[in-house]
C-alpha positions in Angstrom: 3.6 33.8 -49.1 2.4 32.8 -46.2 -0.1 35.1 -44.2 -1.3 34.4 -40.7 -5.1 35.6 -39.9 -5.3 37.8 -36.6 -6.8 35.1 -34.9 -3.9 32.8 -35.5 -1.1 35.9 -35.0 -3.0 36.1 -31.5 -3.2 32.5 -30.6 0.6 32.4 -31.6 1.7 35.3 -29.3 -0.5 34.0 -26.3 1.1 30.4 -26.7 4.9 32.4 -26.6 3.7 34.2 -23.9 2.4 31.4 -21.9 5.5 29.3 -22.9 7.8 32.2 -21.5 5.8 32.3 -18.0 5.9 28.7 -17.6 9.6 28.6 -18.2 10.4 31.8 -16.0 12.5 31.3 -13.0 12.0 33.7 -9.8 14.4 34.3 -7.3 12.1 34.5 -4.0 14.6 34.9 -1.1 18.3 35.2 -0.7 20.2 32.7 -2.8 17.2 32.1 -4.8 14.7 29.0 -4.6 15.1 27.4 -0.8 18.7 29.3 -0.3 20.5 26.8 -2.8 22.1 29.8 -5.1 21.1 27.5 -8.4 19.4 28.9 -11.6 18.4 26.6 -14.4 18.5 29.7 -16.7 20.7 29.7 -19.9 22.1 31.9 -22.4 24.1 34.4 -19.8 27.6 35.5 -21.1 30.6 35.3 -19.4 32.0 38.7 -20.2 30.4 41.9 -21.2 30.8 45.7 -21.4 28.9 48.4 -20.1 26.5 48.5 -23.2 25.4 45.1 -22.6 23.5 46.0 -19.7 19.6 46.8 -20.1 19.7 49.3 -17.4 21.9 50.7 -14.3 20.4 52.3 -11.5 21.5 54.2 -8.6 20.2 53.4 -5.3 19.4 55.5 -2.4 21.4 55.4 0.4 23.8 52.4 1.0 23.2 48.6 1.6 24.5 45.1 1.2 21.9 43.1 0.9 20.9 41.3 -2.1 18.0 41.7 -4.3 14.9 39.3 -4.7 12.6 39.2 -7.4 9.3 37.7 -8.6 8.1 38.3 -12.1 8.2 41.8 -13.0 8.9 43.1 -9.3 12.1 43.3 -7.8 12.6 44.3 -4.1 15.7 45.4 -2.4 16.5 46.8 1.0 18.5 49.8 1.7 19.5 52.4 4.7 19.3 56.2 4.1 19.8 59.1 6.4 22.6 57.5 7.9 20.3 54.5 9.0 17.8 56.1 10.7 15.5 55.2 7.8 15.4 51.6 7.0 13.5 51.3 3.5 12.3 48.3 1.2 12.3 49.7 -2.4 10.1 47.9 -5.3 11.2 48.2 -8.8 10.3 47.3 -12.1 12.4 44.2 -12.8 12.6 44.9 -16.5 12.7 48.8 -16.6 14.6 49.4 -13.3 11.9 52.2 -12.7 10.6 52.7 -9.1 7.1 51.2 -8.3 7.0 52.2 -4.7 8.8 52.8 -1.4 8.1 52.0 2.1 10.1 53.6 5.1 10.5 52.4 8.8 12.3 54.6 11.4 14.9 53.1 13.2 17.7 54.3 15.3 21.4 54.3 14.7 23.3 51.2 15.8 26.9 49.9 16.0 28.1 47.9 12.7 30.6 45.9 11.9 32.7 47.7 9.1 31.4 44.7 6.5 27.9 45.5 7.7 25.3 47.9 6.5 22.1 49.2 8.1 20.4 46.8 5.3 22.0 43.9 4.6 19.4 41.5 5.1 17.6 40.6 2.0 13.9 40.5 1.8 11.5 37.5 0.8 8.3 37.1 -1.6 6.1 34.5 -2.5 4.5 36.8 -5.7 1.2 38.2 -3.4 3.4 39.2 -0.3 7.0 40.7 0.5 8.3 40.3 3.9 11.6 42.3 5.3 13.3 42.6 8.7 15.2 45.7 10.1 16.8 46.0 13.7 18.4 48.3 16.1 19.5 47.6 19.4 16.0 48.1 21.1 13.7 46.8 18.4 13.6 44.0 16.0 11.2 44.9 13.3 9.6 42.4 10.7 7.0 43.7 8.4 4.6 42.6 5.2 3.4 44.4 2.4 1.2 43.4 -0.5 3.2 43.3 -4.0 1.4 46.7 -4.6 2.9 48.5 -1.1 0.0 48.2 0.9 1.4 47.0 4.6 -0.3 44.0 5.8 1.0 43.8 9.6 4.3 44.7 11.6 5.8 43.2 14.6 8.6 43.9 16.9 10.5 40.9 18.1 12.1 43.2 20.9 15.9 43.9 21.3 18.7 42.6 19.1 22.1 42.5 20.6 25.1 41.9 18.9 28.6 43.6 18.4 28.4 43.7 14.6 24.9 45.0 13.9 21.8 43.0 12.6 21.6 41.5 9.1 18.5 39.2 9.1 16.5 37.6 6.1 13.6 36.0 6.6 11.8 33.4 4.7 8.2 32.4 3.4 7.3 29.0 3.7 3.6 28.6 2.5 1.6 30.3 4.8 4.3 31.1 7.2 6.8 33.8 7.8 10.0 32.2 9.4 12.4 34.7 11.2 15.6 33.7 12.9 16.8 35.9 16.0 19.9 34.2 17.0 22.0 36.9 18.8 24.0 37.8 21.7 21.2 37.2 24.2 17.9 35.5 24.7 17.2 34.0 21.1 14.4 32.4 19.2 13.3 31.2 15.8 9.8 32.9 15.4 7.0 31.8 12.6 4.1 34.2 11.9 1.1 33.6 9.6 2.1 35.5 6.1 -1.6 37.1 5.8 -2.3 38.2 9.3 1.0 38.4 11.2 -0.3 36.3 14.2 2.4 34.5 15.8 2.2 30.6 15.1 4.8 29.4 17.1 8.4 30.6 18.9 11.0 28.2 19.8 13.8 29.6 22.2 17.3 29.0 21.4 20.5 28.5 23.2 22.9 31.6 22.4 26.3 33.4 22.8 27.3 34.9 20.0 24.7 36.7 16.8 24.4 34.3 13.9 23.8 35.9 10.2 22.7 32.5 8.3 19.6 32.1 6.8 17.2 29.1 7.1 16.3 26.5 4.6 13.3 24.2 4.2 13.2 20.4 3.0 10.7 17.8 3.4 11.8 15.0 5.4 11.4 11.0 4.7 8.7 10.7 7.2 6.7 13.7 5.4 7.4 16.0 7.8 8.8 19.6 6.6 11.5 20.9 8.6 13.2 24.3 8.9 17.1 24.2 9.1 18.9 27.1 11.2 22.2 27.5 12.0 24.0 29.2 15.1 27.2 28.8 17.0 25.6 27.4 20.1 22.8 25.2 18.3 25.2 24.0 15.5 23.2 23.0 12.8 19.5 22.1 13.8 16.2 21.5 12.5 12.6 22.1 13.6 9.2 20.9 12.6 8.2 23.8 10.2 4.6 23.7 11.5 4.7 23.4 15.4 8.5 24.6 16.0 9.5 21.4 17.8 13.4 20.8 17.9 13.9 17.8 15.8 17.7 17.1 15.8 21.0 19.1 16.3 24.5 18.7 16.3 27.0 19.9 18.8 28.0 23.8 18.7 29.7 25.6 16.2 33.1 26.8 18.4 32.8 30.2 16.2 30.1 32.8 14.6 28.0 31.5 12.2 27.6 34.0 8.7 27.3 31.8 5.7 23.9 29.7 5.7 23.1 25.8 5.3 22.7 24.5 1.9 21.8 20.8 0.9 23.7 18.2 -1.0 21.5 15.1 -2.3 22.0 13.5 1.4 23.6 15.9 3.4 23.1 19.4 4.9 26.4 21.5 5.2 27.1 24.6 7.0 30.3 26.2 8.0 31.4 28.8 11.0 34.7 30.8 11.7 36.1 34.2 12.6 38.4 36.8 12.0 37.7 36.6 8.1 38.7 33.1 7.9 36.0 29.7 7.7 37.4 27.5 10.7 34.9 24.6 10.8 32.5 22.8 8.4 29.9 20.0 9.5 28.1 18.0 6.9 25.3 16.0 8.5 23.4 13.1 7.0 19.4 13.8 6.5 16.2 12.6 8.2 17.8 11.8 11.3 16.7 12.8 14.9 17.8 13.8 18.5 21.6 14.5 18.5 23.4 14.0 15.9 27.5 13.5 14.6 28.2 15.0 11.3 29.4 12.5 8.5 32.4 14.4 8.2 33.8 17.8 9.4 36.5 20.1 7.8 38.8 22.6 9.5 40.8 24.3 6.7 40.2 25.9 3.3 36.6 26.8 3.8 34.6 30.2 3.7 33.2 31.8 6.4 30.7 34.7 5.1 30.2 33.4 1.5 27.7 30.0 1.3 28.9 27.4 -0.9 26.8 26.2 -3.7 26.4 22.2 -4.6 25.9 20.9 -8.1 26.0 17.4 -9.4 28.2 15.9 -6.7 30.4 18.9 -6.3 30.8 21.6 -3.8 31.8 24.7 -5.0 33.4 27.3 -2.2 34.6 30.9 -2.5 36.7 31.8 0.6 36.7 35.1 2.1 40.4 35.5 1.5 40.4 35.0 -2.7 40.6 31.3 -3.2 38.2 29.1 -4.7 37.8 25.4 -4.5 36.1 22.5 -5.3 35.0 19.2 -3.1 33.7 16.1 -3.5 30.4 16.1 -1.7 30.1 12.5 -0.5 33.3 12.6 1.1 34.6 15.9 1.5 37.6 15.1 -0.4 39.5 18.5 -2.1 39.6 17.9 -6.1 41.1 21.3 -6.8 42.0 24.6 -4.8 43.1 27.7 -7.0 43.8 31.5 -5.6 41.5 34.0 -7.8 42.6 37.0 -5.9 40.3 39.8 -4.1 38.0 39.6 -1.1 34.7 38.2 -1.0 31.9 38.6 1.2 28.7 37.7 -1.6 28.1 34.2 -2.3 28.7 32.3 -5.5 25.6 31.1 -7.5 25.5 28.2 -10.2 24.2 28.8 -13.6 24.8 26.7 -16.7 27.5 25.1 -15.3 29.6 28.4 -14.3 29.7 29.9 -11.2 29.3 34.1 -10.9 30.5 35.6 -7.9 31.1 39.4 -6.7 34.1 40.4 -4.6 34.2 43.2 -2.5 35.9 45.7 -4.9 32.6 44.9 -7.0 34.5 42.5 -9.8 32.1 39.8 -11.4 34.5 36.6 -11.4 32.8 33.6 -13.7 34.7 30.5 -13.1 33.7 27.0 -14.8 31.9 24.8 -12.4 33.6 21.7 -12.8 36.1 19.0 -11.8 38.9 21.2 -13.6 39.7 24.8 -12.6 39.0 27.2 -15.3 38.5 31.1 -15.1 36.0 32.3 -17.9 35.9 36.1 -17.0 36.4 39.0 -15.1 33.9 42.3 -15.3 34.4 45.3 -13.1 31.6 47.1 -11.4 34.0 49.7 -9.7 31.8 50.0 -6.4 32.1 48.1 -2.9 29.8 44.8 -3.2 29.0 42.8 -0.5 26.0 41.0 -2.5 25.1 37.8 -4.0 24.2 37.9 -8.1 20.4 37.4 -8.7 19.0 35.6 -11.8 15.4 35.5 -12.7 13.4 35.6 -15.7 15.9 36.0 -18.4 18.1 38.8 -16.5 20.9 38.6 -14.2 20.9 41.5 -11.2 24.2 42.5 -10.0 24.4 44.9 -7.0 26.7 47.0 -5.5 26.5 49.2 -2.3 25.1 51.8 -4.2 23.9 50.5 -7.7 22.0 48.0 -9.3 22.7 46.5 -12.8 20.5 44.6 -15.2 22.4 42.1 -17.5 19.8 40.4 -19.9 20.7 36.9 -21.3 22.3 36.8 -24.9 
C-alpha cells in the first residue's frame, strides 16, 4: 500500500492549493472582468433544487445591485431604513457570514419603480473596495480597505434625475473612475485609489441621466481609454490617465441604461425608452475625433440588459422577454425567440451557456450558440433586477432581498 510522508502530503496539499488559487476567477466589478459578462469557469448545472445551494441568506433592506467578489470576500450594496441609510456589506464568499458593514447617511429621493436606493454595484481590486451612492443634493464616492477601514470619502455634488441614482464606479490600476451623466451639469471623474485625490475631471454635454458603467481597453497606439455612454455624448472614449476626449459618436436619441461592451473589433452600446431598446451603435475601435458607427440597429434590441459577446456572436436578452443572437461583424440576425417574462438583469456567458434572471426571480439558462435552445429554468421566487455573478467555483444569484450561493458540480 502506497504511503505518503507528511512532507509529501503537505507538498501535495500546497500544490493543489496553489493550482486552485491560480485558476480562481474573481468578479471585481459590474458584469465581471472589464464589464464583459464572461466567465471561463466550468462545471455549473443548468437546473438545480434548493438542496444544491451552499447557502441562502436574507439581505437587510432592499437593493437591485449585483455583488462583486474577490477571493473569499463578497461585497454588495443595499438601502435600509427606507433609503436613509445606504450600506456596503462584506460577506464571506464561502459561508455567506457577514464580515463587516459600513453605512452612509443620505436623504430620500424619488425613484423609478425599477430603481432602488442601492442599484449600483461596488468595485474591488482585492485590497480596496469602492461604492457610490447619491441623492438630489450629494453624490458620495467612498473607498474602504478589504477589512472595512474607510480611506476616503468624496462628494461630487448634486445628482439630478427623474428616475433616481444608480452608479457603479470602476477601478483601473490606481484610479477610481466615476461617471456622473445626469440631468444637469455632468462629468466623468478619476480619483487616486489610495488617497481619494482628484486626478482629472472631464465635463460632459448633458440631457438625460445615463446609468451605464464604463469599460477600459488599451488602444493599438498603447493608450488606455475609458469608454463611456450617455444620451448626449453617444459612445465616447477618454484617455484614462488624463481625461482627454479621444473620440465620440453622435448622440443617442434616447436614454442609455445598458453598458458598453466589446467584440473583437467593435464597441457596442444601446439606448431606449419606455421599456424598449430603440438604437444600437456598433463602432470600430482605435479611431479618433468624431466617428460614425459601422452599423446601427433600431429593432429587436434591449434597453436595460447589457448584451454579451463571445466567439463572433452577440447574445441579447430584451426587456420584454425575447432572446436573440446576432452576427457580431454585421449585426445580422441569426435567431430570435420569445422566452417570456420581463428582464432588467443582464445575461452572462458561462461554458457555452447564458444565465440570466428575470424580474420575477426566475433563472433562465439558454444555449449560447447559433441555434436557440432553452436548457433550464429555476425559480428564486422574489423580485430581481440583478445580474448573476461567478467567482472561484461558485455562482451567486441575487434578488431584491436574498442572496443564493450555488457551487459548481
